N, C-alpha and C positions, 0 to 999 in steps of 0.2 A: 461674252467676249470682253476681254480686258481693254482698257483705254490705252492706246499706244503712246499718248502724251502724258500719262500719269507721272512718270519720273521727271519729265521735263517740266510739268506744271509745279510739282512739289519743289523742285530746285528753284524755279523763278519766284515762287510765292512764299518762300521760307521766312522772309523778314517782313514784319508788319510795317505798313506805310499808311499815311493818312488818306491821301487822295491819288496823287500820281507820283510815279517814280521812274526815272530812266532805267532801263534794263540793260545789263551788260551785253555787248555784241556777241553773237554766236555766228561763226562764219559758215556753218552748214546747218540745214534743217531738212527734215524729211516731210514729204507731203503724201497724201493718199491714205487709203483705208488700210490699217494694219501694217503699214510700211510696204505693201505689195508693190506700189509704184513709188520709186524714190527719185526725187528731183531736188537739185541743190540750188540755193540762192544765197547770195551774200547778204547778211543783215547789216544795214547801214545805220539804222536808228530804231529805238524801241521805247515805248511808253507803257506804263501799267496803271490802270485805274481801278482802285478798290471801291466798289459800290456797296450798297447795303447787303445784298445777297449774292452778288456776282462779281467776278473779276474780268476786266477787259484788258486785252493786249492789242496795241496798235504798233505794227512793225513796218518800217520802210525797208524794202528788200530790192535787190537787183539780181536778175538772172540774165541768161544770154538773150532773152526776149525783151529786156529793158527793165525799168523800175516799176514797182507796184507796191501797194499798201495791203497788208494782211491784217484784218480786224478779226480778233477771236474773242469769244465770250466763254467763260467757264462758269457753270452753275451746277451745283450738286454733282461734281465729278464729270459732268458731260461738257463737251466742247463743241462749239459751232464756229465756223470760220467763213468769211467772205474775202475775196480778193478784188481789189480795185486797181485798174491800170492807172499809172501816174497821170495821164492826160485827163482822166475822169475825176480826179480828186477835187478840183475846183467846183464841179457841179455838185458833188456830195456835200462839200462845205457850205455852199450856197443854200442847198436844200435844208441842211441842219440849222443854219442861221434863221431861215424862214420859220421853221418849226419852233425854234427857241423863242422867237417873238410872240408866239401864240401861248407860251407857257405862263 
């Protein structure tokens, strides 16, 4: 099965960056497996993190249900994504800060 995000990923990662880079706004995005379920959300902000073997995308989006953060990881052509409602972002940041203290 082909990766439905392949063209999207190649477009977003075509220029080399050192660590993070704001990504241009895209007003529509598709979600779901193979594009079978299409849902649209406005992209408000986006950051790209180039790690050693992975690329991370952190997008702030807004849909009819409200704002949310979409966190995606691309590794070896595969993409994994989680969605976090805006009201849950502070808890994620707090948890990450606690983990960072242990590093």
